[in-house]
Each structure stands twice: as C-alpha cells, then as structure tokens.
C-alpha positions in Angstrom: -1.0 18.9 -3.4 2.1 16.8 -4.1 0.0 13.4 -3.6 -2.7 14.9 -6.1 0.0 15.6 -8.6 1.8 12.2 -8.3 -1.7 10.5 -8.4 -2.5 12.5 -11.5 0.6 11.6 -13.2 0.5 7.9 -12.3 -3.2 7.9 -13.7 -2.0 9.8 -16.8 0.7 7.2 -17.5 -1.6 4.3 -16.8 -4.3 5.7 -19.1 -1.6 6.6 -21.9 -0.2 2.9 -21.6 -3.5 1.4 -21.8 -4.6 3.5 -24.7 -1.4 2.5 -26.6 -1.7 -1.3 -25.7 -5.3 -1.3 -26.9 -4.4 0.0 -30.4 -2.6 -3.2 -31.2 -4.4 -6.7 -31.0 -1.0 -8.2 -30.4 -0.3 -5.8 -27.4 -3.7 -6.5 -26.0 -2.9 -10.1 -25.7 0.4 -9.5 -24.0 -0.5 -6.9 -21.5 -3.4 -6.7 -18.9 -4.3 -4.0 -16.4 -2.8 -5.7 -13.7 0.7 -6.2 -15.5 0.7 -2.5 -16.5 0.2 -1.5 -12.7 2.5 -4.2 -11.4 5.3 -2.7 -13.7 4.7 0.7 -12.1 4.8 -0.8 -8.5 8.0 -2.6 -9.4 9.5 0.8 -10.4 8.8 2.3 -6.9 9.6 -0.8 -5.0 13.1 -0.8 -6.8 13.6 2.7 -5.4 12.4 2.5 -1.9 13.6 -0.9 -0.8 17.2 -0.3 -1.7 17.0 3.1 -0.2 15.7 1.5 3.0 18.6 -0.8 3.0 21.3 1.8 2.4 20.9 3.4 5.8 22.9 1.7 8.4 20.9 0.1 11.2 22.3 2.5 13.7 20.8 5.4 11.7 17.4 4.1 11.5 16.4 6.4 14.6 17.7 9.3 12.6 15.4 12.3 12.1 16.4 16.0 11.7 15.3 18.0 14.6 16.2 21.6 13.6 14.4 24.1 11.6 11.3 23.0 9.6 12.0 19.4 10.3 11.0 19.4 13.9 8.7 16.5 14.9 9.0 14.6 11.6 9.2 10.7 11.4 12.4 8.9 11.8 13.9 7.0 9.1 12.4 3.7 10.5 9.1 5.5 10.9 9.2 6.4 7.1 10.0 3.0 5.9 7.2 1.5 8.3 4.8 4.2 7.2 5.1 3.0 3.6 4.7 -0.6 4.4 1.5 0.3 6.7 0.1 1.9 3.5 1.2 -0.8 1.3 -0.8 -3.2 3.5 -3.9 -1.0 3.7 -4.0 -0.2 -0.1 -3.8 -3.9 -0.8 -6.3 -5.0 1.7 -8.6 -2.3 0.2 -8.1 -3.7 -3.4 -8.7 -7.4 -2.1 -11.5 -6.2 0.1 -10.1 -8.0 3.2 -8.5 -7.1 6.6 -4.9 -6.5 6.5 -2.9 -9.8 6.9 -0.7 -8.4 9.8 -0.8 -5.9 12.7 0.2 -2.5 11.0 0.0 -0.5 14.0 -0.4 3.3 13.6 0.6 5.5 10.8 4.3 4.9 11.7 3.9 1.1 11.9 4.1 -1.2 14.7 6.1 0.0 17.8 7.4 -3.7 18.1 9.5 -3.4 15.0 12.8 -1.7 15.8 15.7 -3.3 14.1 16.8 -2.6 10.4 16.1 -6.4 9.7 12.5 -6.4 11.2 11.7 -3.3 9.4 13.1 -4.4 6.1 11.2 -7.6 6.0 8.0 -5.8 6.9 8.6 -3.4 4.2 9.5 -6.1 1.7 6.5 -8.3 2.8 4.2 -5.3 2.3 5.3 -4.8 -1.3 4.7 -8.6 -1.9 1.1 -8.2 -0.5 0.4 -5.1 -2.7 1.7 -7.0 -5.6 -0.7 -9.8 -4.8 -3.6 -7.3 -4.7 -2.7 -5.5 -7.9 -2.5 -8.8 -9.7 -6.1 -9.5 -8.7 -7.2 -6.4 -10.8 -8.5 -7.1 -14.2 -10.8 -5.4 -16.7 -14.1 -6.6 -15.0 -13.2 -5.3 -11.4 -11.0 -2.3 -12.3 -13.6 0.3 -11.7 -16.3 -1.4 -9.7 -17.2 0.4 -6.5 -15.3 -1.0 -3.3 -15.3 0.2 0.3 -12.9 2.8 1.0 -10.1 2.3 3.6 -10.9 5.8 4.9 -14.7 5.3 5.1 -17.1 7.6 3.3 -17.6 7.3 -0.6 -16.8 4.2 -2.3 -13.6 3.9 -4.3 -12.3 1.8 -7.0 -9.3 -0.7 -7.4 -7.8 1.4 -10.0 -7.8 4.3 -7.6 -6.4 2.4 -4.7 -3.7 0.8 -7.1 -2.8 4.3 -8.1 -2.6 5.6 -4.6 -0.6 2.5 -3.9 1.9 3.4 -6.4 2.2 7.1 -5.8 2.3 7.1 -2.0 5.7 5.3 -1.6 7.3 8.0 -3.9 6.1 10.8 -1.5 8.0 9.0 1.4 10.8 8.0 -0.8 11.7 11.7 -1.2 11.9 12.2 2.4 14.0 8.9 2.8 16.6 10.4 0.2 16.9 13.5 2.3 17.6 11.6 5.4 20.3 9.4 3.5 22.1 12.5 2.1 22.0 14.1 5.7 23.9 11.2 6.8 26.4 11.4 3.9 24.9 8.4 2.0 24.3 8.6 -1.7 20.8 7.0 -2.4 21.4 3.7 -4.5 19.2 5.3 -7.5 21.7 8.1 -7.8 25.0 6.0 -7.7 26.6 5.3 -10.9 
C-alpha cells in the first residue's frame, strides 16, 4: 500500500509539474520530461546516499532482531537493495541487461565493506540517471518489457517506481541510523 501511495504521489507531482510547464511556451523550452524526472531522482539520491554514508562501516551489519524486526535486512542489505533496483529499473527503461551483477534482492554477497557498498549505490544512481535522461516525449508511454514479466510497462512507470522505491528503503535506513544514535543527515541542522 505504501509503495502504491508513493508511486501515486510521484505520478501526481510529475503530472502537475508537466501540466504547469506546458502552459508556458518559455517553460516548455526549458524543461523536458527527463529533466523533471531527473530532478525528482536527485531529491531521493540526496537523501539516500548521505544516509548510507552516515552509518559507520562497523555498523553496516546492523539489523534489529527483536520484536517485529526479526529477519529484516541489515543496513548493508538495505543500501544494496536500493542499488539492485536502481539498476533493474534503469535496465528496464533502457531495455538492456543490467550492466553489473546485481545478485539477489539484497545485492551481491561479494560486496561487504562500506566503501564497496557506497560505490555500488552511487554507481546505481548514475545508471538510473542515464536511463531517465533517455526518456523523451516520444518514448515516454511506449510499451516496454516489464522487469517482472507479464504485461508491458512504460518508461514513465519504471521511472516513477525508480524514484519512489528508494524512499521506501530510506525510511528503514533512517530507523537503523536512529537505533544506533545517529541523526540522519537530512534531519541535521
């Protein structure tokens, strides 16, 4: 439900932004669909990457293990999970194979250090930016192959999910930071 809500909000924001921009001929010349989407991706990237960097390397294996948290991903797995899906959404938009081994849902087991995970995360955002910048008014809603199989999807839909998904995981990362006495960078003055 949360993902649907985030996706709906992203689409609503994009639609209202696109409508406002199309009302002015000057604005239409300055803004493109890909630039509007990229701005939204920049926002989430500037929340997630500093949060991942704020956790000390020796705490990357942290995961709460009591109560309703039993069996959840570690902080490292959360960061890698975001990167995995950044690559998968980007590959779907570009209609190509992911350029790196993404491993399973929690990322490649071979990436363990904070430095390796930070690079994987940062590179994944760069790849998703590349994919989003390939979106234009001509290919925005052309049906493309879904990364999950089944019904076709659109580049706009993949971009919206690609922007919304990191926010879901970011919320978990913030909880983990606070459980370790770390104020998330976005909450600092």
